[in-house]
N, C-alpha and C positions, 0 to 999 in steps of 0.2 A: 758612605762606603769609603773605607780607608784605601791608601795607595796599594797595599799588598793585595787586597781583595780585588781591586780593579784590574791589576795585572794578571792575577789568577783567572779571572773571568775572561779577559782578553785571550789568554793562552788557550783556555778550554774552548772558546768559540772558534779560534783558528783551527784547533784540532778537529772540531765538528765540521768545519768547512772542508778540511782535507778529506775527512771521511766521506762527505757527500760527493766531492769530486771523484774519489776513488770508485764510487759506484758506477760511474759512466765511462771508466777506462778499462782496458783489458787488465784482468787481475792475475790469472794463472795461465800457464801454458800446458796444454794437454799433450799426452804422449803421441797420439796419432791424429789429432785434430787441431783446429785453430784455437787460439786463446779464448777463454771465457771472460765475459764482462763481469765486473764486480757485483752488479745487481743480480745476475744469475747465480753467482756464488752465494750471495746473501739469501736469496730465495730458497735455495736447495741445500745450503750448508748444514741445516739442523740434522739432516740424515747422517752426518758424520759421526754422531754419537753412537749410531748403530754399529759403526766400525771402530769404536773406541777412539775417536778423533774429536777432542773437545774444543778445537780452535774457534769454531763458529760461535760458541757461547760467550766469547769476549764481547760480541755485539750487544746482547741484552744487558750484560754486566756493565758495559761502558755507558749504556743509556741510563741505567740507574745511577752510576757514579757521576755522570755529567749533571743529572738533576740534583744530586746531593751537593756537588761542588758549587752549583750556581744558586741554589735556593735553601739549603739547610745549613744552619750555623755551626752545628757540632759535627765533629769528625765521625763519630760512631764507628761503623765498620768500613769506612773509606779505605784504610790501609789494607784490609783483607781483600776487598774488591780490586785494589791496585795491584796486589801481588798476583791474584788470579788472572787478571787481564794481561799483565806483563808476561806471565807464564804462557798464556795462549798465543800472544803476539810473537814471542820468541820462537815458538814452534812453527810459525807459518812458512818459513823457507823450506822446511822439510817436505818431501813428497807426500801427497795425500791421494786418496781415492775419490777426489772431488769431480773428476771428469766422467761423464757417462760414456761408456764404451758402446760397441755395437750390441744390438739386441738387449739393451737395458742393463748390461753388465757394467761393473765399475772399471775405470781406467785411471791409471796413475797420472798425477800432475808431475811435470818435470822442472818447473821453475816459476818464479814470480814475474809478472809484468809490471809496468809502472803503477797501475791501480793497486796491485798487491803491496808494493813498497809504500805507497801513500797510506794504505790501510794500516800497515805496520807502524808507520810514523805517528799516525793519529792515535792509535791504541796505546802506544808506548807513552806518548805525551799525556794522554788522559790518565794513564796508570801512575805516572810520576807525579802528576798534580794530586792524585788521590793519596799517594804515599806522603807527599809533602805537606798536606793541609792538616795542621794540628787543631786542637780544640780552640774555639774562639773564646775569648775571655767572657765571663758571665757579666751581664749588665747589672749595674748597681753595686758591684763589689768594689769597695775602696781599697787602695793599696796604702800600707802604712809606711810613711817616710820618716826615718829617724835622723835628726840632725845633731851633730856634736856641737857643744858649746866650746868656744875657744877662749 
């Protein structure tokens, strides 16, 4: 493994660690209730698509991108995933209907807690790694070096 890949793997693993930590911290502040922990938001966030809120889908896309960054040599669709994850992460400070209100109705979130900010940092880091990883050189391909005679 060359120096660049080693650094990329380290950054990706640190981002994954930040993501795991964010699951156990308060992530969002609800309008009329206490903050929700990141694991609760992860567990129920898929329902956001019903309200046209795609942020939660950064999680499975990040999972695919982390796998591709760590184990797949070619970039493939990494930049596309990176852009989509970046878009979802940038939306996260906006209010959402992620809080369950009384009688099962939706309630707006009013801000991010430390877990939400850690989630944002981890997603943005993973996305930037996906944007920055170009195609790996093909094995067995020789480069031609031309030397001038003096």
